[in-house]
N, C-alpha and C positions, 0 to 999 in steps of 0.2 A: 612656236608654241611648244614649250617644254613640259607641259603638264602631262603626267603619266597617270595611269589608272591606279597606281600605288597611292597617289595622293588624292585622287578623285573619288574612288569607290568607297562606299559605306562598308566598313569592316564588320559590322554586326549583322550576322546572317541568321535567320530563323530557318531551321530545316525540319523536314518531315521525311518519313519513309513512304513508299508507295502504298503500304497497308494502312496508313493513317486515314481515318474516316473524313469525309468532306466536312462533316459537322465539327469535328475536332480541329481541322485545319482552319475553318472560319473562326472558331473561338480563339485559336492561337493568333490569327491575324488581328483580331480585335484586341486581345491582351497585349500584344507586342507593338500595336500601332503600325503595322506594315501592310503593304498591298500585294505581297507575293511571298512565296515560300520556295526554297530550293529543296528539291527532292534528292535524297541520297540513299545509298544502299543501307538496308537494315543491318545492324551489328557489324559494320565495316569501319575500319579506321582509315580507309583510303581517302575519304573526303571528296571523292570524285562525284560530280553531279550526274544524276540520271535524268533529271527533268526540272521543270519549274511549273508552278501553279500560281495563278493570280486570282485576286478577288473576282475579276471579270470572268475567268474560267468557271469559277464556282457559280456565279450568277447565271451565266448563259447555259451551262451544261446541266446544272442541277435545279436551281431555283426557278428559272424561267420555264422549265419543263415540269414543274410541280412534282419533282422527285424527292424522295426522303433522303436528306443528306447524311443520315445515320447509316444508310444502307450502301452508300457508294464510297469508294476509296479514292485517294489522290491518284493512284495508279489508273483509275478509270477516266480521269479528267485532265491529268497533267500534259504538258507539252514535253514529249520525250526528246532526248538529245538536244539540250538547250545550246544556244550559240554562246560559246565561251570566248574570252579574250584574255590575253596574257596581262599580268600585273604590270609588265614593262611597256605595254602598248601606250600610244599617245592619245591625246584628246581627239585628234583628227582620225586616228584609227577607229576609235569608238564611234565617232560620227559616221564614218563610212560603213561600219558593220550595222549600225542601227538603220541607216538608210537602205542598205542592200537587203537586209532581212526584214525590214519594216517592224522593228521592235522598239519597245519602250525601256527594256531592261537587258543588261548583259551580265552574265555570270563571269566574275573575274577569278582567274585561276593562277596558281603559282607554276613554277617550272615543271612540276610533276603532275599537274592537272587537279590539284586539290583546290576546293573553293576557298577563297580568301576575302571575297567581297562581292558587292553587287553595285553596278553602275546604272543608275536610273536616268531617264531622260532629263529629269530635273537637275541631277548632278551635272550632266553635260551642259545643259543650258546655263547653269550658274557659272561654270568654268569658262564657257564661251563669253559670257557677259563680262567677266573679269578681264579676259584677254582683249575684248573689244574696247573696254574702258582704258586699258593700257595703250592701245593703239591711238585712241582719241587724245590721250595725254601727250603721246609722242608727236602727233600732228600739231597740237597746240604749241608744244615746245618748239617745234620747227618754225612755226609761224612767228612766235615771239622772238626767236633767235634772229630770224630774217628781218623783222622790224627793227630790232636793236642794231643789227649790223648796218642797216641802211640809214641810220640817223647820223 
């Protein structure tokens, strides 16, 4: 499997700062049609992730507790120190990290730790499906070759 996260990850990242309100974050998720936001340092060009916040985080931490999302910030609900993976990592590396950390998303970073993408479970499953399809074709090809050789 030669698939790397450079080709697998979604390069469009929506980011917020820890000071962003939960209400604004939810609005951004709706506007951008995403289920998570990467949290970065305010006014920093480092591009290094501080955390990640998902729609589920907002629901369980704010909405389910009947709290006012305009009063809470992403810093209050984010998962700090997100699990990151190198852009050069393989599909199997991503699977191992997701399994080990029980995650649905991995923040993909470049060589200096800047966010360059996001690899979601759906991305990994799609790539694995393509790889399995290729294996099935190889098996069928081997069977067909064997049948042809025996004639």
